[in-house]
N, C-alpha and C positions, 0 to 999 in steps of 0.2 A: 292701457288705463293706469300699466304699472308706472311708466314712468312720470307720471302724474299726480301718482296717488296722493303724496303728501299736500301737494298743492290742494286736492279735493277735499283731504282730511280735515286740513286746516280750515277752510272755506265753510264747510258741512259743520265743524264743531262751532265756529262762531255765526252759525242761523244765516250763511250768505250764499243765495242762491247763486247758483253757476251755469253755463251753459259747457256742455261737454261733446265736441264733434270728435266721432269716431271713425277709421277707417272702415267698413264692414266688407268689402268686396274690390278687386283691383283686377284687372284685364292689359296684357299687354305689357311695357314697361313700368310701370308704376312705382314712383320713387320710394314709397312705404310701405308694408305690409300692411293685412287685417290685423285690426288689434291697435294699429298709431294711434294716439290721441292727443286733443288740442282745448285747454282748459280757456276758457273766456270770463273774465268774472265783471260784475256790476261795474266798479270803478273804474275801469278801461283797461287791466291788464291781462296780460294774456300770457299762454305757457304752453310749451309741448309743441308737437308739430305734426301733420295729417300730409304733407309731401314735399319736406325740406325745403320748402319756400315757396312752391308753386301758386297753392290757392289758399294760405293760410289767410291772406285779404278779406276774401270770398267766406271764409267759416268766420272769420272775426266778426262780421257784419252779420250772418246769418246768427250767430251765436247771441248774439246782442238782442236781437227780433226775440228768439227763444224765450232768453231770460223772461222779456216783458208779456209774452203771450202764451208761455208753458206749452206749447202744442210744438212735438217733434216734428221734424223736415228729415228726409232722405234727399239726397239730393248727388247727381251723377256728374261728373267734370271730365271730359275726354277732347283730344284734337279734333274731331270731327264737328264738335260743337261752338259755334260762335262764342257761347260765354266762357268757353274752354281759353280762346284765347285772350277774351278780356282780362280774365284772371290771371293769365300766367302759365297754365300749365301747356307749356310746349316743348316737354321729356319725350312723349309719344304714346302714355298711360291715359288708361282710362281707370279712375276711381269713385267708388259710391260712398261718399260720406252721410253719417247717420248723425243729428245734432239732437240734443235733448236737454233737457232743465234738470239740474242735480241738486237738491234741497230734504230736509228731513220729510216736509210733505211728500214731495212726488216721489221718494225713494225711501221709504224708512226702514229696508231690509239693509241700505249702505252700508250701517256701522258694524253690521254683522259679518259681512262682505271684505269691508277693508282689514277686520283683525285678524280675519284667516289671512288674505294676502300676507299683510305683517308680519305673522307668526309662521309661515311658508305652508301652510295647511292647501291642499288641493284643492281646489275650489273653481267653481265656472260660476259665466254669469251669463242667462240666457235672454234677449231681449227681441221682442216684436219688434221688426223695422219696416215691415210693410202685410198690412191687411186692408181688405175690404170695408170693413168695420171699424169706424173712427176710434170709437170705446176700445178695441182692441191694441191701436196702436200705443208702443211705448211699455206695455205689459213688462213686467219681471220675473223672472225664477232664477231663485241662486241657489245652484245644484253641489252638495257636497257628494262625497261617495255612498254616504250613509242616511243622507235626510236632503229636503228642499226647503225653501223660505219664499213666499211670495206665488205670485197668481200669474198664469196665461189666460185665464178666461173659463176653462172648463177640465176637468179630473183628465180627460182624452188627451187633452194637449199637455196637462200637464206630465202626465206618465209617459207619453211618446217622447216629449224633448229633454225631459230628465234621463230617461236612457240613453237618448242619444248625445246628449253633452256628457255624461260620462265617459262614452267611449271615447269622445272627441279628448277628455281630461286625461285619460290613461293614458294617451299620446301625444300631449300636449299639442294639439291642433287647435287654432281658432279659426272660424270661419262661417257663414252663413248656411243655415238648414231651410231646404224648402217642403212645405206641407200643404193639405188643402186645407179649408178655413176652417174645419174642425177638428186639424190634427189629422188628417189621413195621409199615410207615408207616400202614398204617390198620388197625393192630389196638388194642385197648384192654389195660390192666391193668399198662402202667409208666408212669409219669410223671417226665419229668427237666426239672427246674429249671436254666436255661443261664444264668448271670450274663455280661455280657457287659464288660470292662473295656477301653475304647476308650481311646484319650487324650483327654483334654480339647478341648472343641470350642474353637475360636479365634473371639477379637473382634478385629478390624483395625478401631482408630480413626485416620483420616487428619486432620491439623489439630491443633499442638499447641498449643491454644486452653484456657481455665481449663475449659470443656466438654466436653473432652475428658477434663481429669483428674477431673472428676466421674463420667463415662464410663469411665472404667478401674476408679476405687473401685467402682461397683457391675458391673459387668463380672466383676470377679474376684470379686466377694461371690456371686455367681450361678454360677460355678464354669467361669466361659470364662478361657481363657490369652490374656491380654488384649496386643497389640502396638500402641503409637503410635507414627507413622511420621511424618516432616514435614521438609522440603527443606531446612529450614531451623535449622543447628547452634547456633542462639543462643536458641531456644524449645524445642528438642527435645533436653532433658536429663534423666539420671537423677534429679534433684533435684526437677524439677516433676512429675512422674510416679511417685513412688514404689511407687503399687499397680499398675503396668502389669509386668506379667514382663518385655517385654522395649522399648527406647525406637530405634528406629530413624530415622538421619538418608539422606534418599533422596528421591530423586522418587516420590511416591505411585504413579503406574502404573506407573514401574519395579519397584519394590518389590513390587507385587502382580503382575504379571505374573511376575516373578523366581520367587516363591514358588508361582505355579498351575505353572508348568512344572516346579517340584521336587517337585511332588506333596504340598505341603503346605497345601492347600486342598480343601475338602470342604463336601456338601451341609448339614454343619452349621455353617458358618463363616457369622459375620454381620461383614459391612461397613457400618460409619457413619463416611460422608464430612462432615464438620464444617469445612472450611476456608473455606468462604464466597468462595472465588476462584476464578474460572472457569480460570484458568492452571493450578491444582492438579485440581479436583473434576471439571472434563468428562473429560481423560484415563484417570484413575481409574476414572470410571463406566463410559467406555466398557469397559475391561477386565473390569470386575467384573459389569456388565451381561451379557456374554457367557461370563460363567462359572459353573458350577454350584454357587453356592455358596445358605444359607438364607435369607439376608434380605440387601438393600442398601438402605440409606437415607440422604439428602442433607439437612443443614439449609440453612436460608435461608427469606426473607420469600416471598410470593405472587410479587413481582413477581420476585425471585433464581429461583426455579423456574421461570418462565414463558419465562425467558432461557437459564436451563440445558437445559429441552428442546428449544427451539429449536436451541443449539449440536449438542444431540445428534443430532439429527434431520439436521441438516447432516453431521455425521461419520459418517451412515448406518446409524444406529440402527433398527429395524424398531419399530412401534407394539407387536409384541407383546412385544420385548425392553424397552420401554419403562413398560410394566404391573408387571414387576417391580421398578421405583423406588417406592419411598417416600420420597414427598417432600412438599410437608415432612414431616419425619421425624417420628414419636410420635404419641401419640396426645392428643386433644382433652382436657387434665386443668386447662387453665388456667396451665402452668407458667410463670414467668418468671427464677428463679434457674438457674445450673448444675445443682444435684443436683437441684430438680422438672423440670429437663429430661432429666436422664438418666434419672429415674423414668420420664418420658413415652416416650421411647425405649424402657426394659429392657420395661415395660408393650405396646407393639405387639410386641417382638420376641416375647413370653410369648405373645400373643393372637394372631398366627398362625401358632405354630409349636402350638398345641392348638386353634385352632378357636376360639378367644371371640371374643364381639362385643366386648369391651370396654364393655359397660353394666355397672349398679349391679344388684348379684346381688341386691336386696330388690327391683329392679322385674321379674324375669322367675322365670320357674317352671323347673322340670327340674332335671335333675341337674346337678350344681356340677361334678365332675371330668369331664373329658372326654378321650377318646382322642386320640393325634394323628393 
């Protein structure tokens, strides 16, 4: 929903009902992950994507019907179905798409949800997408870390789903949960789709150099909130890093330690140290490698790497802590320019996140898309 939030807010504020199609489950090589969404408006326009082009036409038609009837629909498209070929899903995947009407009457809690997403406050939306009782289908519960809004039918269901949704929100997961009809955790019959809208992950780039400018552009493109930090005010300027969300003038290790202390760093955070200077990179790496961040990489030659590792050992880091360091940074793409190097670094981050090996897909067999 995040990708189409602005369109939803605009239509909602204008009092225009729209249909929202959301990927709620995927199997095999589905082109889009759960949470991908598409908006269909009464005036015939559409925005967003649920399949990269495969089944948008079918969802568009379904959306027009849902706007008129108000009744939500859960549809499955897969290569084994004749209908799948009819709508163009030839990629080999299977997707479940839930299409619902969004309006002030249908979803009075949407304004609070949208405001939290826009303010980057952690919030999750739980929607009943399958249930034997028609009156339960489509019910929603908006879940924050300390409160809820909405109703899924009973207090038992609300409590069970709120607990599970908070667990998913804490780890940034989006997906479908299954319960008994009355919210029994080991039962069957009710499916609840939980969309987690945690704040964007952070990318902390240390070293105000041309490689950092390229990394900031690519990090922003990938959805990270990018900070460029350097102790030298002449280099760490907004004009040199227009793609960064913020440019900070401070000693890297001092800034990172303060962010950790303030709780603004988590397991999704990426740390890229591009300074090439031991007086900057060794202290900040000491902090980063002792912090639960998702990725720590440092730029430099093989000689620089060997010297850096020796200095880190002298600083007291253990071999286990040092194994977390990606150095020299990036995958072997033969990169030379700052832009190519940024792609190399991003490729390593993506590879580690999803368990990829960095091989050419044409040279391997098996599934293309992996679970995290």
